[in-house]
BATORVEX-342543 format. One line per 2 residues: their letters; for each residue x, y, z of C-alpha. Coordinates in pm, whole numbers, plus 32768, in hexadecimal, padded with zeros to 4 digits. Example, Ala and Ser with C-alpha at 12.3 -4.5 7.8 and 13.67 -1.06 7.14 Angstrom:
AS) 84CE,7E3E,830C | 8557,7F96,82CA
END
This chain:
MP) 6D0A,68BD,2ED2 | 6E33,694C,2F99
AS) 6E08,6AB1,3011 | 6F3A,6B25,2F49
AS) 6EAF,6A94,2E03 | 6D5A,6B30,2E42
RS) 6DFB,6C80,2E88 | 6ECC,6C67,2D48
KS) 6D97,6C1B,2C7B | 6CE0,6D44,2D12
WH) 6E04,6E2E,2CC5 | 6E0A,6DB3,2B5C
AI) 6C98,6DFD,2B34 | 6CC6,6F56,2BCD
FI) 6DEA,6F9A,2AE0 | 6D1E,6F3C,29AB
AL) 6BFA,7012,2A20 | 6CDD,713E,2A5F
VL) 6D84,7120,290A | 6C36,710C,2856
AG) 6BB0,7230,2924 | 6CE5,7301,28D5
IA) 6CC9,72BF,2760 | 6B53,7304,2761
FR) 6B7E,744C,2820 | 6C89,74C8,272F
LM) 6BB2,746B,2605 | 6A89,7520,26A0
LV) 6B57,7660,26BE | 6BBE,7649,2552
LI) 6A55,761B,24E6 | 69DE,773D,25C0
AG) 6AE6,7824,252D | 6A82,77AF,23D1
NK) 6AE6,78A1,22C0 | 6AF4,79D9,2399
VN) 6C2C,7AAF,2399 | 6C29,7ACD,2515
AP) 6BC0,79AF,25F6 | 6AA3,7A07,26E7
WG) 6B84,79E0,2817 | 6C96,7AC8,2795
GV) 6CBF,7C3C,2768 | 6D0C,7CEF,2625
GD) 6E7B,7C90,2632 | 6F56,7C5A,2501
AP) 6E70,7B71,243E | 6DE0,7C85,235B
AY) 6F42,7CEF,22FB | 6F9F,7B8C,2296
VL) 6E5E,7B62,21D1 | 6E86,7CB0,211D
LA) 6FED,7C5F,20C0 | 6F81,7B08,2043
HN) 6E6F,7BA4,1F6D | 6F6E,7C97,1EDB
LA) 704C,7B70,1E84 | 6F2D,7AA7,1DF0
AG) 6EC4,7BD4,1D1E | 7022,7BFA,1C8D
KG) 7071,7D3C,1D4B | 71AD,7CAE,1DDD
YA) 7225,7C8C,1F43 | 71B5,7DED,1F8D
YA) 70B1,7ED6,201F | 702A,7FEE,1F42
GY) 7144,7FA3,1E50 | 7257,7FCE,1F58
PT) 7335,7E9B,1F92 | 731E,7E0E,20F1
AY) 7405,7D3D,21C6 | 7344,7D6C,2309
RA) 72BA,7C09,2301 | 7380,7ACD,22B8
PL) 7316,7A47,2164 | 72B4,78D8,2189
YP) 7165,7903,223A | 70E0,7A17,2154
LA) 7150,7947,202A | 7093,781A,20B5
LA) 6F5E,78F4,20E7 | 6F7C,7976,1F82
AS) 6F94,7812,1EFF | 6E5F,77B5,1FC6
IN) 6DA3,78E0,1F35 | 6DFC,7871,1DD5
LF) 6D9A,7708,1E1A | 6C68,772C,1EF9
SR) 6BEA,788C,1EAE | 6ADD,78E9,1FAC
HA) 6B33,77C2,208D | 6CA8,7815,209E
LQ) 6CB7,7868,2210 | 6BED,7737,2271
AI) 6CE0,7661,21A9 | 6E0A,76FE,225D
RI) 6D65,76BA,23AD | 6D31,754D,2352
IQ) 6E9F,7534,22F0 | 6EFA,75D5,243D
FV) 6E19,74DB,24F0 | 6EE4,73C0,2456
GG) 7024,747D,24A9 | 6FB0,74A1,2612
LL) 6F80,732A,2630 | 70D8,72F2,2598
IA) 716A,73E2,269A | 70CA,7318,27B3
WL) 7149,71D0,2720 | 72AB,7258,26F8
CA) 72A8,72DB,285E | 724E,717C,28CE
AI) 7362,70E9,27F4 | 7463,71DC,2888
GG) 73ED,7188,29E8 | 7413,7017,299C
RI) 7578,7049,2927 | 75ED,710B,2A57
FG) 7518,7079,2B72 | 74C2,6F1F,2AED
SE) 739F,6E94,2A24 | 72AF,6E97,2B4C
VR) 72A7,7013,2B4D | 720F,702C,29F1
RA) 70A7,700E,2A60 | 70BF,7119,2B6C
TL) 7175,7204,2A7F | 7077,71CF,296B
VV) 6F54,7224,2A53 | 7003,735D,2AD8
AL) 704E,73CF,2974 | 6EE7,7399,2904
FL) 6E59,746B,2A1F | 6F5B,757C,2A64
PT) 6E84,76B4,2A21 | 6F8E,776E,295B
LV) 6FC0,7649,286D | 6E49,7616,284A
EM) 6DDE,777E,280E | 6EDE,77C6,26FE
TG) 6E4E,76BA,2619 | 6D25,7794,25BD
DI) 6DE8,78D9,258B | 6E5C,795D,243C
LT) 6FB5,799C,24CB | 710C,78F9,24BE
ET) 7107,784F,2615 | 70A8,76F2,259F
TA) 71A1,76F0,247F | 72B6,7781,2558
TL) 7272,7689,2671 | 7280,7569,2578
MS) 73D6,75E9,2509 | 7441,75EF,2676
VV) 73DA,748C,26C9 | 747E,7402,258F
FF) 75B8,74C0,25F5 | 75AC,7436,2759
YL) 756F,72D5,26D9 | 76A1,72E4,25F8
LV) 776D,738C,270B | 7722,727A,2807
RF) 7782,7170,2709 | 78C0,722C,26B1
LK) 7933,7243,281B | 78F7,70CE,284B
KP) 79A0,7064,2707 | 7A39,717A,2630
NW) 7A42,7145,24B8 | 7A59,721C,2382
ML) 78EE,71EF,2316 | 7878,7281,245F
VV) 7962,73AC,2435 | 78CA,73E3,22DD
GL) 7768,73C1,2367 | 77A4,74AF,2489
SA) 784C,75B0,23A8 | 7734,759F,22A8
IV) 762F,75D0,23B9 | 76E6,770A,242D
GI) 76BE,77A2,22D3 | 7555,7735,229F
AT) 74EA,77A2,23FC | 7588,78F8,23C5
LV) 74A4,7924,2297 | 7379,78D2,2375
RF) 73DF,79C0,248D | 7517,7A95,2477
NM) 756B,7A69,25E9 | 7590,78F2,25B4
AL) 76E5,7937,251B | 7760,790F,2682
FG) 7746,7796,264E | 788F,77BC,2596
FV) 7948,780D,26DA | 78BC,76CF,2777
VL) 7933,75FC,2651 | 7A8F,7696,266C
AA) 7A98,764C,27E2 | 7A27,74E4,27A9
VL) 7B2C,74B1,2698 | 7C4A,7549,275E
FQ) 7C08,7483,289C | 7BA3,7333,2806
QS) 7C88,720D,2845 | 7CA9,714C,26FF
TL) 7D84,710F,25D2 | 7CE0,722D,2510
KK) 7DD9,7339,24AF | 7D61,7469,256C
WK) 7DDC,7570,2478 | 7D26,74C7,2359
AV) 7BEA,74A8,2429 | 7C00,7618,248E
AL) 7C2F,767E,2322 | 7AFE,75B1,22BE
AI) 7A30,7641,23DD | 7A7D,779F,235E
FL) 7A76,7766,21E5 | 7935,769D,21C0
PA) 784B,778E,2279 | 78E7,78B0,21B8
LV) 78A4,77F3,2075 | 7737,77B6,20D5
IS) 76F2,7924,2125 | 77CA,79B3,200C
PW) 76A7,79E1,1F14 | 75F4,7AB5,2019
LI) 772F,7B81,205D | 7768,7BBA,1EEA
RN) 75FE,7C22,1EBE | 7625,7D1F,1FD9
FV) 776B,7DA1,1F46 | 76BA,7DEA,1DFF
AF) 7571,7E63,1E98 | 761A,7F53,1F8C
HG) 7720,7FD6,1E99 | 785B,7F36,1F19
AW) 7801,7F01,2087 | 7873,7DB0,210D
LL) 776B,7D5D,2211 | 76A8,7C34,2290
ST) 757D,7CFC,2306 | 74F9,7E57,2351
VS) 744C,7DF3,2494 | 7568,7E1C,258E
GP) 7565,7F99,25B2 | 73EB,7FC2,25E0
TA) 73D5,7E9E,26D4 | 74FC,7F27,279B
AM) 7440,8071,27BC | 7309,7FB2,2821
GV) 73DC,7EFD,2925 | 73F1,8049,29DF
LT) 72A5,80EB,2986 | 71B9,7FBF,296E
PQ) 7280,7EA4,2A11 | 7164,7DA8,2A0E
GR) 713B,7DD2,2895 | 6FC2,7E01,28AB
AL) 6EEC,7F1C,2826 | 6E7C,7FAD,2974
PG) 6DE5,8107,29AA | 6EF3,820E,297D
DS) 6FEA,8128,28CA | 6FAD,81BC,2772
ER) 6FD7,831E,27F3 | 7125,82CA,289A
LR) 71AA,8223,2761 | 713A,8339,267A
SA) 71D4,843E,275D | 7325,838B,2765
LG) 733C,82FD,2603 | 724D,83D4,253C
WV) 7187,829F,24D9 | 70E5,8170,257D
PP) 7187,801F,2537 | 7116,7F45,249F
AD) 6FB8,7FCF,245B | 7029,80F9,2389
LE) 711A,801E,22C8 | 7044,7EF1,226F
TN) 6F36,7F95,21A1 | 6EE2,7FCB,2035
SA) 6E58,8123,2087 | 6EE7,825C,1FE6
SR) 6F5A,82C2,2142 | 7079,81CB,2113
DA) 711C,82C4,2021 | 7175,83AB,2141
LG) 7261,82AE,21E4 | 735B,825B,20D4
EE) 7438,8125,20D1 | 7437,802B,21EE
SD) 75B2,8019,21FB | 75BF,818D,224B
LN) 74AA,8169,234D | 7568,804E,23F5
RQ) 76A6,811F,2415 | 75E4,8249,2497
AW) 7530,816E,2596 | 767F,80F0,261B
KV) 76F8,8257,2649 | 75BB,82A8,270A
TF) 75E6,816E,27DC | 774A,81C4,2841
GL) 76C9,8317,28B2 | 75B0,8274,2978
WR) 76A9,818D,2A23 | 7783,82B3,2A88
QA) 7657,8371,2B0F | 75D7,8243,2BD1
GW) 7722,81FB,2C7E | 76ED,8124,2DB5
RL) 7578,8114,2D6B | 75CF,800D,2C67
LP) 760D,7F13,2D82 | 74A4,7F04,2E06
LN) 7427,7F1E,2CA0 | 74F1,7DEE,2C38
LE) 7482,7D2C,2D6B | 731E,7D7B,2D07
KL) 7363,7CF9,2BA7 | 73FC,7BBB,2C34
SY) 72BC,7B81,2CFA | 71F5,7BA2,2BB7
FW) 72DA,7AB1,2B04 | 730D,79A5,2C0D
LS) 71D7,79C5,2CE6 | 70D6,7A35,2BE1
TD) 706F,7B5B,2CBA | 701A,7C16,2B78
QL) 6EF3,7B27,2B5F | 6E7C,7B9E,2CB3
LS) 6ED3,7D11,2CAF | 6EB5,7D78,2B41
TG) 6D6A,7CE3,2AD0 | 6C7F,7E06,2B12
SF) 6C14,7E12,29A5 | 6B8A,7CAD,29AF
RP) 6A2C,7C3C,2A0D | 6A09,7BCB,2B7A
VV) 69DF,7A5D,2B1A | 6B1E,7A69,2A4A
RA) 6BDA,7B15,2B65 | 6B66,7A07,2C58
AR) 6BD2,78F4,2B67 | 6D28,7992,2B3C
AA) 6D53,79B3,2CB5 | 6CF9,7843,2CE0
GV) 6DF4,77EE,2BD0 | 6F02,78AA,2C8E
LV) 6EBC,77DE,2DC8 | 6EDF,769B,2D01
YW) 7022,7720,2C69 | 70AE,776B,2DC3
VI) 7072,7601,2E29 | 7122,7585,2CEE
LA) 723F,767C,2D2A | 726E,75F7,2E8D
LG) 7269,7490,2E10 | 7355,74EE,2CF6
IG) 7455,7580,2DE7 | 7447,7440,2EAF
GW) 746D,7378,2D6F | 75A5,743C,2D0C
FR) 764F,73DE,2E54 | 75FB,7272,2E0E
LR) 7690,7295,2CB2 | 77CC,732C,2D48
AR) 77F3,71F4,2E1F | 77C9,7113,2CED
SP) 787B,71DD,2BE0 | 793C,730D,2C5D
AL) 79C0,736E,2B04 | 7864,7381,2A6A
AH) 77D1,742F,2B9C | 78DE,753A,2B9B
LL) 78C2,7573,2A23 | 7749,75A4,2A42
LF) 777F,768D,2B6A | 7874,7754,2A93
YA) 776A,775B,2985 | 765C,77DC,2A72
LL) 7743,78EC,2AF6 | 77A7,794B,2994
VT) 763C,7969,2928 | 75F1,7A43,2A55
VL) 771E,7B29,2A3B | 76FA,7B63,28C4
HV) 758E,7BCB,28F0 | 75C8,7CBF,2A10
PF) 7610,7DEF,292F | 74C0,7DC0,2882
NM) 7355,7DA1,28EA | 7312,7C56,299A
NT) 71D5,7B8D,29CC | 7141,7A31,29D8
RL) 7120,7A0F,285F | 7292,7A4F,282A
RI) 72E6,7940,292A | 7202,782C,28A9
PF) 72D2,779C,278A | 741A,77AF,2848
ID) 73CA,773A,29A9 | 7275,7692,29C3
PL) 72D1,754F,290A | 73F7,751E,29F6
LV) 731A,755C,2B25 | 722F,7451,2AA1
VF) 734B,7355,2A89 | 73D9,73A9,2BE1
AG) 727C,73A7,2C7D | 723B,7251,2BE7
GE) 7377,71CC,2C8B | 7313,7261,2DDA
CL) 71B1,71D5,2DC0 | 723B,7077,2D85
AL) 7324,709B,2EB1 | 7204,710C,2F90
YR) 712C,6FEC,2F12 | 723D,6EF1,2F62
KS) 725D,6F7F,30C0 | 70E7,6F5F,30FB
KD) 70E9,6DFD,3070 | 720A,6D9A,3154
AD) 7150,6E30,327C | 7015,6D6D,3223
FG) 70E3,6C2D,31FD | 717D,6C67,3354
EE) 7028,6C97,33ED | 6FAB,6B54,3349
RL) 70D2,6A96,33DC | 7090,6B22,3537
A) 6F25,6AC1,3519
END
């Protein structure tokens, strides 16, 4: 058997083994987490708030805490949890985790499909393996949080976007616009996808009438989220708002920039705002009565934030650089994990090292994409900058980055891995010829 054929057969066997190992590891995490609210490797986090809201919904108490309407969390995930509670009762969280396990595999498959479209079919295997093992995409599967659902929205969006830039058509404009609306109801900050669709529509070279495409890209997402907006208008007595999370998270962007509950964080927030978001808000306790309506709290939090910005002055520059390191380099997973057990802290640190490798490969992969498809590369660079800039006023951390950036890094890293493999293969072939 020729050496090249033997090597190809070995790589195929390694690929199959890695895929099976990746699937098995993800399934093991789901089974370990079981029906617990918080996975063993996580902190307290936001999971209890989602579960409490879902129980309120399932019990017919409305989208509310202690009888007070809430718009702090986007509605689709709590509604899915509530449906799971009604269908599976005591096993509701385990059922959601199994669904997220399937969603995680679909994310990996779609990343591979996107890689195949922009780098060629050979890149699919490398991209699939990277997606199956990237720690951020693995860990989120077992969490009762929105990361898996939001990341699935992202990869569907990227898949349609890549297809649109290669061959624009009206069905893809409809699909992209619909995803903008649906994703916004999973995580409010995913409304920024709308700017990317508008950019893609305005700069595409095709027979599509741009003004009609722009109108569709604006109208369809608005139509999708309109029931939520109308609900908020009624619930908050005439206030047109998408969410009540912006003011508190802007204040946290100054006072607790990593978004974690570290020693002293609660005291700083209570001193500035008079309450601790979101802990004091997301409770059925009688203490909730002291806060009043969320819409008022959101406005008050913005006023406090503007004051904090004025007081900080030039100190905002190093603060924002620190937040960018949390967001892009995952330093929050190294510096802000004092509340975790040592073994969990070590695992998170190891995950950060793996992420840094993927980030480096991803940067290399973007430059390769720019050589192949400058229009797509520049649009995705615009997207990455947009995501970064729009998050700077708020708290920033790894979890906020995952759905937006990590799937793209997987795709770019897959392209870079294939390029490095080809280089090594060419070098081996040259050595064989010399021999």
